[in-house]
C-alpha positions in Angstrom: -14.0 -19.1 23.0 -14.6 -16.4 20.3 -17.1 -15.5 17.5 -14.9 -15.8 14.4 -15.8 -14.7 10.9 -13.5 -15.9 8.2 -13.5 -14.2 4.8 -11.5 -15.3 1.7 -11.2 -19.0 2.4 -11.4 -19.6 -1.3 -8.0 -17.9 -1.7 -6.2 -20.6 0.3 -4.0 -22.6 -2.2 -5.5 -26.2 -2.4 -2.1 -27.8 -3.0 1.5 -27.1 -2.9 3.7 -25.1 -0.5 3.2 -21.4 0.4 4.2 -18.9 3.0 1.5 -17.4 5.2 2.1 -13.8 6.4 -0.1 -12.0 8.9 -0.2 -9.0 11.2 0.9 -9.7 14.7 -0.9 -8.0 17.6 -1.3 -10.9 20.1 0.8 -14.0 21.1 -2.3 -16.1 20.3 -2.3 -15.1 16.6 -0.8 -18.4 15.5 -3.6 -20.5 16.9 -6.3 -18.5 15.0 -4.3 -18.5 11.7 -4.0 -22.3 12.0 -7.8 -22.4 12.6 -8.5 -20.3 9.5 -6.1 -22.1 7.2 -7.1 -25.6 8.4 -3.7 -26.9 7.3 -0.6 -27.7 9.3 1.6 -24.6 9.5 5.3 -24.4 10.4 5.5 -21.1 12.2 8.7 -19.3 12.7 8.9 -18.4 16.3 11.6 -16.7 18.4 13.7 -19.4 20.2 13.8 -17.3 23.4 10.1 -16.7 23.5 8.0 -18.0 26.4 5.2 -20.1 24.9 1.8 -19.8 26.6 -0.3 -22.9 27.3 -3.0 -21.6 25.1 -0.9 -22.0 21.9 1.2 -24.9 23.1 -1.3 -27.4 21.6 -0.9 -25.8 18.1 2.9 -25.9 18.2 2.9 -29.5 19.6 0.6 -30.6 16.9 2.2 -28.8 14.0 5.6 -27.9 15.1 7.5 -24.7 14.8 10.8 -23.4 13.5 13.0 -21.5 16.0 14.5 -18.2 14.9 16.4 -15.3 16.2 14.4 -12.0 16.9 17.1 -9.7 15.4 18.4 -11.7 12.4 17.1 -14.8 10.7 19.7 -17.5 11.1 20.9 -19.9 8.4 19.5 -22.8 10.3 16.1 -21.2 10.2 16.3 -20.6 6.4 17.5 -24.2 6.0 14.5 -25.8 8.0 12.1 -23.5 6.2 13.3 -24.4 2.7 13.2 -28.1 3.8 9.5 -27.7 4.8 8.5 -25.9 1.7 10.3 -28.4 -0.6 8.2 -31.1 1.1 5.1 -29.2 0.1 4.4 -27.9 3.6 3.2 -24.5 4.7 5.4 -22.0 6.5 4.0 -19.1 8.7 5.8 -15.9 9.4 4.8 -12.8 11.3 6.9 -10.3 9.2 6.9 -7.7 12.0 8.5 -10.0 14.6 7.3 -9.6 18.0 3.7 -8.7 18.9 4.4 -5.4 20.7 2.1 -2.8 19.2 -1.6 -2.6 18.0 -0.8 -1.4 14.6 1.4 -2.8 11.7 5.1 -2.0 11.6 7.8 -2.4 9.1 8.7 -5.9 8.2 11.9 -7.6 9.1 13.8 -9.2 6.2 12.9 -12.9 6.9 9.6 -13.3 5.2 10.6 -11.4 2.0 14.0 -13.2 1.8 12.6 -16.6 2.3 9.9 -16.0 -0.3 12.4 -14.6 -2.8 14.9 -17.5 -2.6 12.2 -20.2 -2.8 9.8 -18.5 -5.2 6.8 -20.0 -3.5 3.4 -18.0 -3.2 2.8 -15.7 -0.4 -0.7 -15.7 1.3 -1.5 -12.5 3.1 -3.9 -12.7 6.2 -5.2 -10.1 8.6 -6.5 -10.7 12.1 -9.0 -8.1 13.4 -10.1 -8.1 17.0 -7.0 -9.6 18.7 -6.1 -6.3 20.3 -8.8 -6.5 23.0 -9.3 -10.3 23.2 -7.8 -10.6 26.7 -10.0 -7.7 28.1 -13.1 -9.4 26.7 -12.3 -12.8 28.1 -11.6 -11.2 31.5 -15.1 -9.8 31.8 -16.7 -12.8 30.3 -17.4 -11.6 26.8 -16.8 -13.7 23.8 -14.7 -11.6 21.5 -15.5 -11.0 17.9 -12.7 -11.8 15.6 -12.5 -11.3 11.8 -9.9 -13.1 9.7 -9.4 -11.9 6.2 -7.6 -14.1 3.7 -6.3 -12.2 0.7 -5.2 -13.5 -2.7 -1.7 -15.2 -2.9 1.0 -13.6 -4.9 4.4 -14.4 -6.2 7.5 -12.7 -4.8 9.9 -10.7 -7.0 13.2 -12.4 -8.0 16.3 -12.0 -5.9 19.1 -9.9 -7.6 22.7 -11.2 -7.5 24.3 -7.9 -6.4 24.4 -7.2 -2.6 23.2 -3.7 -2.8 20.4 -4.6 -5.2 19.5 -7.5 -3.3 19.1 -5.6 0.0 16.9 -3.0 -1.8 14.8 -5.8 -3.4 14.3 -7.4 0.0 13.2 -4.1 1.5 10.7 -3.5 -1.4 9.3 -7.0 -1.2 8.9 -6.6 2.6 7.0 -3.3 2.1 4.7 -5.1 -0.4 4.0 -7.9 2.1 3.0 -5.4 4.7 1.0 -3.3 2.3 -1.0 -6.3 1.2 -1.7 -7.2 4.8 -2.7 -3.6 5.5 -5.1 -3.8 2.5 -7.0 -6.4 4.6 -7.1 -4.2 7.7 -9.0 -1.1 8.7 -6.9 2.1 8.4 -6.6 2.5 12.2 -4.2 -0.5 12.1 -2.1 0.8 9.2 0.6 2.3 11.4 3.6 3.6 9.3 1.8 2.5 6.1 -1.1 4.8 6.6 -1.8 6.6 3.4 0.4 4.4 1.3 -1.0 4.4 -2.2 0.1 0.8 -2.6 -2.5 -0.3 -0.1 -5.4 1.1 -2.3 -4.0 -0.6 -5.3 -3.8 -4.0 -3.5 -7.2 -3.4 -1.9 -8.9 -3.2 -5.3 -7.8 -6.8 -5.9 -8.1 -8.1 -2.3 -10.9 -8.5 0.2 -12.0 -5.3 1.8 -11.4 -4.9 5.5 -14.7 -3.7 6.9 
């Protein structure tokens, strides 16, 4: 189906719960993240999203947690916390929908969930998903690269509402910059030139 190179498998936590975060350029992304992690992942997925047959097998096998595209619902948080407390893995595409071929600002869900649970965050990048359909259409096996970075712990969640909102925003930016550190510059989008990317890249896998 595809020629897949996986780098950084040694960074996957061997035990315990964690949150997987990844760039989202294609609606098949979840299937390849599951393939790379080789663990069941409870992905947060928009409840109004049409699910293609190509990824239905993964969701049927591992399940998914329904969420709202615009604002993460209390029921989504509750189900995610329940899964993490059981030692399971939760997967989130911080940007939301797969609408562009470059990374975009994170919505609040991934950062907020990580901050209230305190579980490690595992950044992943998928490279090559932007032209996967075109290659399949002309009979070429696409080349995909999956980079798995080092896990990191989220910052604590402040009590004050104003401080809380700012902390969630900063944590969301950190998540996206850590993902960007695993991607070539042409995918950096609004984070292009952000110094945090270089700082994280010195400790992560290089995206070549």
